[in-house]
C-alpha atoms as one frame of an Amber mdcrd trajectory, in Angstrom:
protein
 133.449-205.455  95.623 133.900-205.418  99.419 137.260-203.648  99.068 135.607
-201.005  96.901 132.918-200.399  99.548 135.617-200.021 102.201 137.441-197.486
 100.007 134.224-195.494  99.566 133.621-195.344 103.320 137.243-194.449 104.035
 137.035-191.636 101.479 134.238-190.045 103.496 136.345-190.042 106.677 139.350
-188.621 104.811 137.428-185.735 103.232 134.705-184.823 105.712 135.689-184.030
 109.319 131.993-184.185 110.274 131.966-187.976 109.790 132.098-189.672 113.213
 131.264-193.336 112.749 130.783-195.981 110.076 127.105-196.288 110.979 126.627
-192.536 110.542 128.317-192.668 107.143 126.170-195.602 106.025 122.931-193.943
 107.104 123.475-190.222 106.541 125.626-189.671 103.424 123.497-189.360 100.259
 126.621-189.058  98.105 127.606-192.547  99.172 124.106-193.889  98.511 124.058
-192.285  95.047 127.463-193.767  94.207 126.418-197.275  95.198 123.163-196.897
  93.293 125.147-195.775  90.273 127.394-198.815  90.421 124.363-201.075  90.193
 122.796-198.992  87.417 126.084-198.891  85.513 126.350-202.702  85.647 122.801
-203.070  84.381 123.423-200.520  81.617 126.310-202.547  80.242 124.311-205.773
  80.457 121.614-204.428  78.125 119.119-203.667  80.880 119.119-199.962  80.086
 115.538-199.160  81.054 115.987-200.777  84.462 119.307-198.923  84.831 117.613
-195.604  84.090 114.811-196.415  86.536 117.321-197.090  89.319 119.124-193.866
  88.421 115.869-191.920  88.737 115.030-193.686  91.990 118.376-192.630  93.474
 117.776-189.108  92.165 114.532-188.950  94.132 116.136-190.380  97.277 119.368
-188.344  97.248 118.911-185.316  94.985 121.880-186.564  92.939 121.387-187.483
  89.285 124.041-189.723  87.708 123.417-191.202  84.289 124.017-194.983  84.330
 126.464-194.726  81.410 128.789-192.291  83.222 132.201-193.752  84.095 133.360
-193.084  87.660 136.730-194.043  89.141 137.731-195.251  92.585 137.242-193.308
  95.834 134.750-190.850  94.342 133.120-188.630  96.978 130.130-186.286  96.751
 129.784-184.076  99.835 126.203-182.980 100.688 125.187-183.782  97.114 121.881
-182.025  96.552 121.547-180.770  92.977 124.498-182.685  91.502 124.034-183.714
  87.849 126.461-186.016  86.012 125.737-186.571  82.324 125.832-189.671  80.163
 129.304-189.460  78.599 131.052-188.064  81.671 134.305-189.756  82.671 135.646
-189.235  86.195 139.073-190.326  87.416 140.164-191.512  90.844 139.972-189.600
  94.153 137.646-186.927  92.766 135.546-184.786  95.129 132.326-182.945  94.218
 130.266-180.590  96.344 126.565-179.800  96.072 125.109-178.086  93.023 127.807
-179.295  90.616 126.835-179.955  86.997 128.940-182.036  84.620 126.823-181.299
  81.585 126.695-181.551  77.818 126.475-178.754  75.262 125.502-180.623  72.102
 122.485-182.448  70.715 124.724-184.820  68.776 125.336-188.383  69.874 128.794
-189.282  71.126 131.119-187.665  73.633 129.530-184.443  74.865 130.260-184.338
  78.609 133.463-183.576  80.556 136.392-185.811  81.374 137.658-185.204  84.919
 141.202-186.234  85.860 142.483-187.723  89.115 142.532-185.847  92.445 140.245
-183.077  91.156 138.055-181.041  93.536 134.970-179.299  92.139 133.466-176.649
  94.419 129.819-176.011  95.220 127.693-174.802  92.321 130.401-175.185  89.675
 129.362-175.991  86.102 131.675-177.902  83.761 130.109-178.033  80.328 130.963
-179.842  77.122 133.438-182.489  76.000 136.355-180.820  77.744 139.081-182.182
  80.006 139.982-181.088  83.531 143.561-182.117  84.253 144.826-183.992  87.302
 145.226-182.210  90.667 143.087-179.244  89.641 140.575-177.345  91.747 137.416
-175.773  90.328 136.173-172.893  92.475 132.635-172.551  93.755 130.176-171.345
  91.082 132.819-171.317  88.346 131.610-172.021  84.808 134.189-174.044  82.881
 133.805-174.360  79.100 137.369-175.054  77.942 140.125-177.532  78.768 141.915
-177.102  82.090 145.607-178.093  82.283 146.787-180.277  85.171 147.599-178.519
  88.468 145.323-175.558  87.832 142.806-173.497  89.776 139.720-172.182  87.942
 137.598-169.259  89.157 134.864-167.043  87.798 132.344-166.885  84.950 133.528
-167.827  82.429 136.248-169.755  84.243 139.658-168.097  84.479 142.468-170.674
  84.584 145.414-170.120  86.920 148.181-172.741  86.595 149.791-173.452  89.947
 153.360-172.232  90.396 153.876-175.073  92.894 152.150-178.215  91.542 150.677
-180.634  94.065 152.672-183.854  94.258 151.388-185.573  97.414 148.313-187.059
  95.715 145.823-185.805  98.323 142.675-183.885  97.271 142.923-180.115  97.549
 139.760-179.381  99.528 140.490-175.654  99.920 137.826-174.817  97.347 137.098
-171.500  99.090 140.695-170.344  98.604 140.533-168.711  95.182 142.645-166.135
  93.354 140.831-163.022  92.140 142.461-162.886  88.714 140.244-160.123  87.296
 140.312-158.047  90.468 144.096-158.223  90.752 144.504-157.273  87.086 142.125
-154.328  87.503 143.949-153.159  90.638 147.315-153.252  88.846 145.838-151.379
  85.869 144.414-148.710  88.179 147.761-148.384  89.940 149.560-148.019  86.604
 147.107-145.347  85.399 147.435-143.476  88.677 151.248-143.412  88.415 151.010
-142.105  84.847 148.632-139.346  85.970 150.976-138.422  88.818 153.869-138.081
  86.350 151.785-135.888  84.038 150.647-133.658  86.916 154.119-133.265  88.326
 154.016-132.260  91.971 150.227-131.795  92.027 148.686-135.235  91.597 144.915
-135.468  91.638 143.285-138.039  93.906 141.933-141.060  92.068 138.197-141.289
  91.428 138.195-144.910  92.570 140.836-145.984  95.066 142.898-149.114  94.647
 141.527-151.869  96.900 143.432-152.248 100.137 144.310-155.891 100.870 141.719
-156.943  98.305 138.869-154.873  99.849 137.041-152.186  97.876 135.515-149.269
  99.798 131.873-148.314  99.351 132.469-144.556  99.236 134.219-145.052  95.888
 130.981-146.402  94.410 128.372-144.223  96.168 126.952-147.061  98.229
């Protein structure tokens, strides 16, 4: 038990550069408080004290803004940064070294009993506001972008962006076992595809027009930036 508490505190220092001292972490990190409250509630849940477990879960929800169902299974070195608005459903399973940011929902999509919440692999980072819904699996070493909505399985070593989530499998899988906290570094899969399509159409028009190409109605974004004059704004 003591070793587990030490791991939890060390995880905060490893993943949040704002952490300065053990006392600060103990007093000022609601994600840590919610995790410890969940461990107690989870123990009670599996010792047939389910009402008391739910009451503790709701108490921690009021104190931290983080709602974790007592039945959820959470692995070692779990870290919730900031935490407000996090919801983790009953049949959720979370692996080791997982990081969540505020506003994340690991939710269910069915009224049926049984497995209806996500399974999260090891070393997964889930960005602020992301929603992972249903009995799906997010593979190891994946990163879910901020505000992404994930409703289908994610292979290991993937990055997911957008609504609904677009899956991009890494060309260089992570092998060092450290969490990928760059959850603001996201590929624009739809934008890049649209830009390539526009470029292809423009080249076809240039070929048809011979030496007198017409300027495009909407210009291809330069270095990923669209220009307002193309959209009358």
